[in-house]
N, C-alpha and C positions, 0 to 999 in steps of 0.2 A: 384813767391812765393805767390802773392796775390790770384792766382787761387787756389792753394793748401789750403790756409787758408780759402778761401770762400767755398771750398768743405766741410770743416768740420763744416760749419754753416748751420743749418737747416733752410729751407725757410718756413715761416708761411703762407701756402696757406689756403684760406677760404675753408671749407669743401664742400660748395655747388657751388664753382666756376666752370662753364662750359661755355666755349666760344671757339672761333676759335683757340686762342693761346694755351689754355690748351689741346685741342684736338690734335693740332699739336705736342705738347710736348709728349702726349701719343703715337702718331704714331712714333715719333723720338725715344722714349724709346724702342719701339718694334724693330725698325731698328737697334739700337745700340746693343740690346741683340742678335739679329740674326747675326750681324757682329761678335760680340765677340765669339759666339759659332760656327761660320761658319768653316767648315773643311778646306777651302782654306785660312783662315786668317793666318795660320802658315805654309802654303805650301812653300817649299824651292824655287819654281819657282817664287814666288811673292816677290822676293828680299827684304831684310831688316827685322829688328826686329819690329814686330808690338806689341804694348802694349795695352792690354785690359784696363789698367788703363787710358791711354790717351783717349780711346774711352769714358770711363765713365766721364773723366774730360770734354770732349767736351759736353757730355749730361748735366753735371752740369752747364757748362758755358751757354749753351742754356737755361736751366731752370732758371738760375740767370737772364739772359737778359729778358726772358719772364716775370719773376716776377717783375723786375724793370719796364718794359714797362707797365704791368698791374697796378702797384702801381702808376706810374705817370699818367696813363690814368684815373684811378678812383679818384685820388686826384685833377685832373684838374677840376676846377669849370666850369659849363656851363656859356656861355656868356649871360648876361642879355638881354632880348628881346629888350629893348629900346636903346642898345648901337649902336652908329653909325658905319657903315662899316669901316671908316677910324680911328676909335678910337684904342688906344693901346691895350685895352682889347680884342677887336675883332681880331686885327692883330696877337696878341700873341696866342690867342686861335687857329686861323687858322694855324699859324706856327707850333703849337704843333700837330695839327691833321695831317699835312703833315709829321712831324717827326715820329708820331706814325705809319702812313701808311708805311713809308720807313723802320721803325724798324720791322714791321710785315713782310714786303717783305724780309728783311734780314734774319729773323728767318726761313721763308719758304725756302729761298735759302740755308741756312745751312742744313735744313732737306733734301732738294733735293740732295745736295752734298753727304750726308751720304747714301741716297738711291742709288745714282750712284755707290758709293763704293760697296754697297751690290750687285748690279747687276753685277759689274765687277768681284766680288768674285764668283758669280754664274757661270759666263763664265769661269773663271780660273778653278773652280771645275769641270765643265763639261769636259773641255779639259784635265785636269789632269786625270779624270776617263777614257777618251778615250785613253790617252797615256798609262795608266796602262793596260787597256784591250789589246791594240795593242802590248805592251811588252809581256803580257801573251801569246797572240796568236803567237808572234814571237818565244818565247821559246818553244812552243808546235809544231811549224811547222816541226821540224825534226822528231818528233814522228808521225805526220800526214803523212809526206813523206815516212817514213818507212812502215807505214800501207798501204799506197797507193802502194808501191813496192810489199808488200806481196800480196795485192789483185791483182795486175797486174800479179804476179807470179801464183796466183790461177787461174786467167783467162787463162793464158798460159797452165797451167795444165789441166784446163777444156777443152780447145780447143784440147790439145793432147789426152785427154781421149775420146773426141768425135770422133777424127780420129781413135783411136784404136777401139772404139766400132763399127764404120763403117767398119773397116777392118775385125773385128771379125764377124760382121754380114755377110759380103761378104764371109768369110771363111766358116761360118755355112751354108750359101746358097749353096756354092760350094760342101760341104759335103753332103747336102741333095740331090743335083743333082747327085752326085756319087752314093749315096745309091739308089736312084731311078733307075739309070741306071743298077746298079748291080742287083737290085731286078727284073728288067725287063729282064735281060740276064739270070738269074738263075731261073727264075720263071715260 
């Protein structure tokens, strides 16, 4: 329920904020949009009901985490230059830097996971298109076979016609020879 309530709350981002985290958020926003509109997102072969709302909730959760990370990072004061390495201030500052780095890595990992989903959807879509094409080809194979049989019949008819032409040519040659003989006998 907290996630749904937080989704209704606008995050107050500074207009000029441009850093690795906000750029990552922009990239993830594009990935989420491509996933939400991907043809394979609702394909029956990809089992289950996929919710576009859940995708956008994930994006909002990532944005909230990014916002909180940036707020903490920008409100963490710098360590005074004169503080000793073993002082609480320095140790706490270093602990926070490690936590910030882990948080950034977790944000990147969430983005990578969404990108992997997008790539998997691309594979499903390509294979679904291949299956659709294969099914179309299979349904048309009887027509192609009929056409082939007709063409094979036409080839047989052509071969038969060639034999008939050869026989008729032989008959014509025979008639010419008879006419030539008769012309020589009567002539």
